[in-house]
C-alpha positions in Angstrom: 21.1 18.6 -7.5 19.7 17.2 -4.6 19.7 13.8 -4.7 16.9 10.7 -2.9 18.2 7.0 -1.6 15.5 5.6 -2.5 15.4 2.2 -0.7 13.8 -0.6 -3.1 13.6 -0.8 -6.4 10.6 -2.9 -7.4 7.3 -1.2 -8.4 6.7 1.2 -6.3 10.3 3.2 -5.9 10.5 2.6 -9.8 6.9 3.0 -10.9 6.0 5.7 -8.6 8.9 7.6 -6.5 11.6 7.8 -8.6 10.0 9.4 -11.6 8.0 12.1 -9.0 11.7 13.5 -8.0 13.5 12.7 -11.6 11.0 14.9 -13.0 11.7 17.9 -10.5 15.5 17.6 -11.2 16.3 15.0 -8.5 19.2 12.2 -8.7 18.0 9.0 -7.5 19.8 6.4 -6.1 18.4 3.2 -5.5 19.7 0.8 -2.7 18.5 -2.7 -3.8 19.3 -6.4 -2.8 18.0 -8.7 -5.6 21.0 -8.9 -7.9 19.3 -9.4 -11.3 17.5 -5.7 -10.7 20.9 -4.0 -9.4 22.8 -5.5 -12.5 20.6 -4.1 -14.8 20.1 -0.6 -13.1 23.8 -0.7 -13.4 23.9 -1.4 -16.7 21.1 0.7 -18.1 20.8 3.6 -16.1 17.5 4.2 -16.3 14.0 2.7 -17.9 10.6 3.5 -18.8 6.9 4.1 -17.5 4.3 4.0 -19.2 1.4 5.9 -17.8 -2.0 4.0 -19.6 -5.6 4.6 -19.7 -8.7 4.2 -21.8 -7.3 7.6 -23.5 -3.4 6.1 -24.4 -0.5 6.0 -23.2 2.0 8.9 -21.7 5.7 7.4 -21.7 8.4 8.9 -19.3 11.8 7.9 -19.3 13.3 7.9 -16.0 17.6 8.7 -16.6 20.2 9.4 -14.9 19.6 6.6 -11.8 22.3 4.8 -9.8 22.2 1.7 -7.6 23.7 0.5 -4.7 23.8 -3.3 -3.8 21.9 -3.1 -0.4 24.4 -6.2 0.4 27.7 -3.4 0.7 27.0 -1.5 4.1 29.5 0.7 3.9 28.1 1.8 0.2 24.5 2.2 1.5 25.9 4.2 4.6 28.1 6.4 1.7 25.2 7.3 0.1 23.0 7.8 3.4 25.5 10.3 4.4 25.2 12.3 1.0 21.6 12.1 1.0 19.5 15.2 0.8 16.2 12.6 1.3 15.6 9.2 1.5 12.6 7.3 0.9 11.6 3.3 1.3 9.3 0.9 -0.4 10.7 -2.0 0.9 7.8 -4.4 2.0 6.8 -3.7 5.9 8.3 -7.1 6.8 11.7 -5.9 5.7 11.6 -2.5 7.0 13.1 -3.1 10.5 16.5 -4.3 8.2 17.1 -1.0 7.6 17.8 1.1 10.4 21.5 -0.4 11.0 22.6 1.3 7.5 20.1 4.3 7.6 21.9 4.8 10.9 25.0 4.5 10.2 24.6 7.2 7.9 22.6 9.2 9.8 25.8 9.4 12.4 28.4 10.2 9.7 25.8 13.5 9.0 27.7 15.9 11.4 24.3 16.0 13.0 22.3 17.3 9.6 18.9 15.5 10.3 17.8 13.2 7.7 13.6 13.0 6.3 12.5 9.2 5.2 9.3 9.1 3.1 7.8 5.5 4.7 6.3 4.5 1.6 4.9 1.1 3.3 1.3 -0.3 4.1 1.0 0.0 7.3 -0.8 2.0 9.9 2.4 1.7 12.0 5.4 1.3 9.2 6.8 5.0 9.9 6.6 4.3 13.7 8.0 0.8 13.2 10.9 2.2 11.3 12.0 5.2 13.4 12.1 3.0 16.5 14.1 0.5 14.8 16.5 3.5 13.6 16.4 4.7 17.3 17.1 1.3 18.6 20.6 2.3 16.5 21.4 5.1 18.3 20.1 7.3 15.5 17.0 10.0 14.5 15.6 10.1 11.4 12.5 12.1 10.5 9.8 9.4 9.6 7.5 11.1 7.3 4.3 8.9 6.9 3.2 9.1 3.1 -0.2 7.6 1.5 0.7 5.7 -1.9 -2.8 5.7 -4.0 -0.7 4.3 -7.3 -1.9 0.9 -8.7 0.5 -0.7 -10.4 0.6 -4.2 -11.0 3.1 -6.7 -11.9 4.5 -6.7 -15.0 3.6 -9.1 -18.0 5.6 -12.4 -18.9 7.9 -11.3 -21.1 8.3 -7.7 -20.5 11.5 -5.5 -20.2 13.0 -6.3 -17.1 12.8 -2.5 -15.9 10.1 -0.9 -17.8 6.6 -0.5 -15.7 2.9 0.1 -16.6 0.9 2.4 -14.0 -2.2 4.0 -14.2 -1.7 8.0 -14.8 -3.2 9.2 -11.2 0.3 10.4 -9.6 -0.5 12.2 -6.0 1.7 11.3 -3.1 0.5 12.9 0.3 3.2 13.3 3.1 2.8 14.5 6.5 4.1 17.6 6.6 4.8 17.9 10.7 7.1 14.6 10.6 9.3 16.7 8.5 12.8 17.9 10.4 13.9 19.8 7.6 12.2 21.6 4.8 9.1 19.5 2.8 10.7 19.1 -0.5 8.9 21.3 -4.0 8.1 18.5 -5.7 5.4 18.0 -8.0 2.3 15.8 -7.5 3.9 15.3 -3.4 1.3 16.9 -1.3 2.1 18.0 2.3 -1.2 17.5 4.4 -1.9 18.5 7.7 -4.6 16.0 8.9 -2.5 13.0 8.2 -4.6 10.5 10.2 -7.9 11.5 8.1 -5.3 10.7 4.9 -4.4 7.3 6.3 -7.9 6.4 7.1 -9.1 7.3 3.5 -6.9 5.5 1.8 -7.0 2.2 3.8 -10.8 2.5 4.9 -11.6 3.3 1.0 -9.0 2.6 -1.2 -7.8 -0.5 0.3 -11.0 -1.8 1.9 -12.8 -1.6 -1.8 -9.8 -3.2 -3.9 -9.7 -5.9 -1.7 -13.8 -6.6 -1.8 -13.7 -6.4 -5.1 -10.4 -9.4 -5.1 -12.0 -11.8 -2.8 -15.8 -11.5 -4.4 -13.2 -11.5 -7.5 -11.5 -14.6 -6.6 -14.7 -16.7 -5.6 -16.0 -16.0 -9.0 -12.6 -16.7 -11.2 -12.5 -13.6 -12.6 -8.7 -12.7 -13.2 -8.3 -9.4 -13.1 -9.6 -6.0 -11.2 -10.8 -4.3 -14.5 -12.4 -7.6 -15.0 -14.7 -7.7 -11.2 -15.4 -4.3 -12.3 -17.4 -5.7 -15.7 -19.1 -8.0 -13.6 -22.2 -5.4 -12.3 -22.9 -8.0 -9.2 -19.0 -7.8 -8.1 -19.5 -3.7 -9.1 -22.3 -3.1 -6.8 -20.9 -4.9 -3.7 -17.9 -2.7 -4.2 -20.1 0.6 -4.2 -22.8 -1.0 -1.6 -19.4 -1.1 0.9 -17.2 1.7 0.4 -20.3 3.8 1.0 -21.0 2.2 4.3 -17.0 3.5 5.3 -17.0 6.7 3.5 -21.0 7.1 5.6 -18.3 6.4 8.5 -15.5 8.2 8.0 -17.6 11.6 7.6 -19.2 10.9 10.5 -16.2 10.1 12.3 -15.0 13.3 11.1 -18.4 15.1 11.9 -18.9 16.2 7.9 -17.2 15.5 4.6 -19.7 12.9 3.4 -19.9 14.5 -0.1 -15.8 14.7 -0.3 -15.8 11.0 0.8 -18.2 9.9 -1.8 -16.3 12.0 -4.5 -12.9 9.8 -3.7 -15.2 6.8 -3.8 -16.4 7.3 -7.0 -13.1 8.4 -8.9 -11.7 5.2 -7.1 -14.3 2.7 -8.9 -13.6 4.4 -11.8 -9.9 4.2 -12.3 -10.2 -0.1 -11.2 -11.9 0.1 -14.4 -8.8 1.0 -16.3 -8.6 -2.5 -18.5 -5.0 -1.6 -19.7 -3.6 -2.6 -16.0 -4.6 -5.7 -15.8 -4.2 -6.2 -12.3 -4.5 -9.3 -10.9 -7.1 -11.0 -9.0 -4.3 -12.9 -7.3 -2.5 -10.0 -6.5 -4.4 -8.1 -4.8 -6.1 -10.8 -2.6 -2.5 -12.0 -1.7 -1.4 -12.4 2.1 -5.1 -12.8 3.7 -3.1 -12.7 7.5 -2.6 -9.1 6.4 -5.3 -7.8 5.0 -7.6 -9.3 7.9 -5.6 -7.8 10.4 -7.9 -6.3 13.3 -6.7 -2.7 12.4 -6.3 -3.0 8.2 -8.7 -2.7 4.8 -12.0 -5.0 5.8 -11.5 -5.6 9.8 -10.7 -1.7 10.6 -13.5 -0.5 8.7 -15.9 -2.8 9.9 -15.1 -1.3 13.3 -15.4 2.0 12.2 -18.6 1.6 11.0 -19.9 -0.3 13.7 -18.4 2.4 16.3 -20.0 4.8 14.4 -23.8 3.4 14.1 -23.4 2.8 10.4 -24.5 -0.6 9.5 -22.4 -2.9 7.2 -23.6 -5.5 5.7 -21.3 -5.2 2.7 -18.1 -5.3 4.1 -19.6 -7.8 6.4 -20.0 -10.0 3.6 -16.4 -9.1 2.4 -15.0 -10.1 5.6 -16.5 -13.7 4.9 -15.3 -13.3 1.2 -11.8 -13.2 2.6 -12.2 -16.2 5.0 -13.0 -18.3 1.9 -9.7 -17.1 -0.3 -7.7 -20.0 -1.2 -4.4 -19.1 -0.7 -1.2 -20.3 -3.0 1.0 -22.0 -1.7 3.8 -19.4 -1.8 1.8 -17.1 0.5 2.8 -16.2 4.2 1.7 -18.8 6.3 -0.5 -20.4 3.4 -1.4 -23.7 4.8 -1.6 -22.5 8.2 -4.6 -19.9 7.2 -6.5 -23.0 4.8 -6.5 -25.1 8.1 -8.4 -22.4 10.1 -10.9 -22.6 7.6 -12.1 -25.9 8.2 -12.7 -24.4 11.7 -15.2 -21.7 10.6 -15.5 -18.2 9.9 -15.8 -17.0 13.5 -12.5 -18.7 14.8 -10.8 -17.7 11.4 -11.0 -14.6 11.9 -10.3 -14.6 15.8 -7.6 -16.3 15.1 -6.2 -14.2 12.1 -6.6 -10.8 13.5 -6.4 -11.7 17.2 -10.2 -10.8 18.3 -11.5 -11.2 21.6 -14.8 -13.0 21.7 -16.8 -10.3 23.1 -15.5 -8.4 20.2 -18.5 -6.3 17.8 -17.1 -7.5 14.9 -17.2 -10.9 15.9 -20.8 -10.5 16.8 -22.0 -8.4 13.2 -20.2 -11.9 11.7 -22.5 -14.4 14.0 -25.4 -12.7 12.8 -24.9 -12.4 8.9 -24.1 -16.2 9.0 -27.3 -16.9 10.8 -29.4 -16.6 7.4 -27.1 -18.7 5.2 -26.9 -21.2 8.6 -31.2 -21.2 8.7 -31.0 -21.8 4.4 
């Protein structure tokens, strides 16, 4: 039986990656540092995933899993040494910390290559991990992935291991990044033009999700499904998505019908009332989501480069500038302090944009009518 070492037993690790591989006959070994998760997985050896939408709920038992305490470096290295494949779902900030245990395990593999599915939200996540491991004297096949399954946090009082997920279960991976054979796993799809996959995920899926979340936050909506039930918010997200879809198609020199079909499927998925995906979760961490190459400003830059007018995306950037982060969000106090300087100064500081950046000019033009009124 082949073995996958899954770094991170959070929502993506438990709710997406592990179910794919256990269903294909793989053993999954989680590497986790949260004591409660380690103890629960060790005691139970499995959990349930409930895929729910308006048509009902399908429950999958993810069984026969093992867990290694991530603080036990020797045990982690031994798991990596024996693995057929690894995956990460730990968050960009944590990713470099995996370099030492990964390198220690790879160095004990007697030259056998190790491919790692990098299941993180970040354009450079795979490159960051590969460089960090190389700095430790080892090499891996860092495989880019596109994580599209939406998994809200568990409800209060829910089972600590079980998860509610959307039925959508499609994992594109970068074929050329594998150093060994590409695993044959249902719903794992090797792609040749992975840059196009990443751009679509970031500048259609993440973009429209953010549009709903920031506008919904300002209107007091609790969930993404509730935002989609507000006709004004739904229309706004659709308009932003159409702007980005047009720019993506122009950049590819074709394929607008395909991009719009992808957008329409997304908007339908957002309506799933059983997910109860909180606006607060999707809007969280505006510093990352207003980065220059991320979902909002990255999509706006693409539109401007392709000659596509983008009033809806511009409005979404301004909505994000008005977001009031919770006290426990990264750099929340600094973000709130920047709001007092106005959106242009705020975006320039958060995204690191130069004064002459055309995106700042687009925001400046959008603010003129508001000032005049």
